N, C-alpha and C positions, 0 to 999 in steps of 0.2 A: 504494500500500500504506500509506504513512504517513497519508494522508488518511483511509483507512478506519479505521485504528487510533485516530486522534484522535476521529472521529465515534463509534466504538464505545465508547471510554472515556467520552465525554460522555453518551451515551445510557444507559450503565450506572452513572452517578453515581460513577465512579472518583475524581475529584478530591475530592468531598465525603466519600466513604468513607475515602480516604487521610488526609484531615485529621482525621476522627473517630478513626481508629486512632492517629494521632500524639498527639492530645490525651488520649485514654484511657490509652495506655501511659505517657505522661509523668506524668499524674496519679497512676497507680498506683505508678510508680517513686518519686514524691515521698512517697507514703504508706508505702512499704516499711520495715519495721523493719530494724535493722542486720544481722541474720543471716537475713533472708528469711522468707517465709511461704508455705506451700504453697497455702493458700486464696487469698491475694492473687495468687499467680502463676497459679493456675487462672482466677481472675476476669479477670486481664489477657489471657489467651488467649481467654477467652469474649467479652470486650468487643471484642477485635480481630476475631475471626471474625464477630461480630454486625454490626460495621460493614461488613464485606465483603459480608454477606448482602443489603444493600440493593441491590446491583448485580447480583444473580444472575438477575433477571428483567427483561424489557423492558417498556416502557410500553405498547407496542402488540403483543400476541402475534400478531395477524393479519399484521402487517407482517413479523415474524420468519418466519412460515410461508411467505412468498413469496420468501424468499432463494434464490438459485441455488446455494448451497453448504450443506454439512452443518454443523449446529450442534454435534454432540458434541465434536469436537476443540476448538472455540472455548470451549465451556462448561468443559471440563476445564482448558484453559489459564487461563481467568479465575479459576477456583477455586484452581488451583495457584499462580498468581502472587499472588493475594490472601493465601493462606496463607504464602507465602514472605515477603511484605512484613511480615506480622504477626510471624512468627518472627524476622526480621531486626531489627525494632524492639525486640522483647522482649530479644533477645540484646545489642543495642547499649545498651539501658538498663542492663543488667547490667555493661557495660564502663565506662559513665560514672559510675553510682552503685553502691551496694552491690547485688550480684545478689539478685534476689528468689527465685531458685531456680537449680538447676543447668541447664546447657544441655540435657542429655538430657531433663530434666523438662519444660522449656518446649517443646521440639520434640515430645515425646510428646503433650502437651496440645493443641498447635496442630493436630496431625494428627487426633486423636480428635474434638476440638470442631469442627474444620473439616468432618469427615465428618458430624457432627450438624447443622451449619448447612446442609449440602447436602441432607441428608434432610429438614430443616425446610422448605427451599425447595420440594422435591418434594411434600411433604405439605400444607403450609400456604400456600405462596407466599412471595415474597421479603419482603413486609412483616412477616410473622410468623415468618420463619425463625430469628430470633434466639432464640425461645422455648426451643427444645431445648437449645442449649449453655448459655444463662444459667440455665435451670431445672435442668439436671443439675448445674451447678456450685453452684447455690443449695442443692441437696439435700445437698451435702457439709458445709454448715453445720449441718444437722440430724442427719444420720446420722454417728455417730463412726466414723472410719476404724479398721478392725480386721481381724484375720486369722481371727476365729472362724468366720464364716459366709460362704459364697460370695456371698450376696446383698449383704452388707455390703461385701465387696471389689469387687463389680460396681458398686454405687452410688457408691462413693467412689474410683473409679479416678483421677479427675483430681488427687487430693491424696495418693495413695499414693506412697511413696518410689520413687526412680528404678529400683531394681533389682527391683521387684515384677513378676514375669512376667505375672500376670493383668491388671494395669493396662496393661502394654505390649501384650498381645494384644488387649485390649478396644479400646484406642486405634487399633491398626492395622486391626482388623476394621471399626470404625466409620468410619475414614478411607477405607478402600478401598471399602466398601459405599456410603458417601455419594458419593464421587467417581464411581464407575461408574453409580450410579442417576441422579444429577443430570446427568451428561454424556449419558447415553442418553435420558432422558425429559424433562429440563428442569424448569421450574417449574410449579406448579399454576396454572391460569388462573383 
């Protein structure tokens, strides 16, 4: 069992992804202003899940199809463990330095952006899966967060305050949809 886990981790670029997450989160934590920044926190979560995205697909899809076991639980575990690692690093950065956002804010963004990266892997493949979470987070720099219109609230959910119900619902729906779709269908070939 241990040998299989090591081989799986190497084939899915887990060590390189973990290093990229650590460097990205450390860099953003160093840039954080004293009282935090919702945009910076959202980009921290987006960079973390984008690094995890590189390992969501295999180098040889034909080899994966010959496996004697089902891939859906393993895909789900890979995505959930990657998201947990990103969330743990973001939360730990807040304990070491000034927090860039509240814990609930960071967890909500990791869940929603993790779902987006899973949907990106399904639609575009693992090499371009980063585009959805990074692009959506980038839209928050252009669209001002506000409560006036439902579309504005939907587009800016990653930077909405923690108690915003629409942001939480959006994150949970994206997270669950992405996890289920990626687990069942895998990556685009």
